[in-house]
N, C-alpha and C positions, 0 to 999 in steps of 0.2 A: 421562167414564167409559164404558167399553165393557161391555156385558152379553152374555155368552155363556150357555151352558146350565149354568154353574156359578157360582162367586162373581163378583162385580163386579171388574173390573181397573181400577185408577186409572192411566191412562197418564202422568199428570204426576209421580207419585211411584214408579211401577214396582212396585206392590205389589197383592196380592190383598186384596179386602175382602169380607166376608160380609154379605149383607143380612139383617137380623133385624127382625121385628116384635115390639114389646113392648107389653103391656097392663098398666096399673096400675089396680086397682079400689079405690075408697074403702072404708073399713071400714064394715061393715054396709050397703054399697051406699047410703050416705047421699048425697043429692043436694046436694053442696057447691059445685060449680063454677058460677059465673056467668061471663059473658063476661070481666070484668076478672080474676077469679082464674084462669081458664083461660089467658088471655094471660100473666099473671105466671108460671104454671107452665111455659108454653112457654119463656119467657125463662130460667127456672132450668134447665130440661132442656137447652137449647141451650148455656148456659154450662158445665154439667157435661160435656156431650159434648165441647165444645171443649177442656176441660182434659185429656181422654183422647185427643185427636187423632182424634175420631170425628165422622163426618158425620151430622147429624140431617137426614134427607131430608124427612120429613113428620111433623107433629104435629097432632093434633086430638083431640077427645073430646066426651063428652056430660056430663050433670049428675053422673054417678057413676063415670066412668072416663075414662082417656086412652089413646090409641094413639100409638106412636112407630114410625117406620120409620128404622132407623139402618144405616149401613155401618160395620162394625168390622173392624179388622185382626186377623189370627189370633193376634197376641201378647196381645190383651186377653182375659182370662177373662170370659165372659159373666156369670157369677154376681157377679163383682166389679163389673161395670158396673151390673147391676140393683140391687145393694145400694147403690151410690153414688148412683144416680139417685133411688131411693126415699128413702134417708136424707137426702140433701141437699135434695131438694124438700120433704120433711116438715119439716125444720128451718126452712126459710124460711117455709113456709105454716103452721107450728104456732102462729104468732102469732094466727091466726084459728081453727084447728081443733086440738083436743087430739091425737087420733090420726087421721091422715089415711088412710094406706093399709092395706088388708087385708094379712095376712101372706103371702098368696100372690100371685103375679104370673104372667103368661104371657110366654114368649119362644119364638118359633118362627122357624126358618130360612125365609127367603124364596127360597131356592135353587130350589125346585121350581115356584114360581109366577112369573109375569111381574111385575117390579117395578111396572110401570105399573098392573096390576090391583090390587095391594096398595095402591099410592098412591091410586088412585081410591076404594077401599073406605074408607080412612082419611079422605079428604077428604069422603066422603059421610056422615060421622057428623053427627048433629044437634047443632050447637053450642048451648050455653046462651045465652039471650038476655038474661037479667036480671042 
């Protein structure tokens, strides 16, 4: 993929992709993520993104929230993606947690920032160890 001062351009498919950073916070900021549950959440999010033909560039998080960096095509409504990711992951993780995500989430365009900077920020999150 080539990065200019706008959206990412996928040379292989000939389409523009928008880099977006997503943050999902647990309800009441409960510290529910351990290393295994965070890994499981990562797998769930990757599967959901793949079903939308979306590239999940980076995933990481701390005890009470997760960050995703995704490249989405313009045909995908961001709100639909956020709802699908939150709802799908909550259904899978609900076996362990009653209400996982807060009703609010963050979605921000990565267009103004260097993707490497955002990726490094997400990688720098303190992963849960237990």
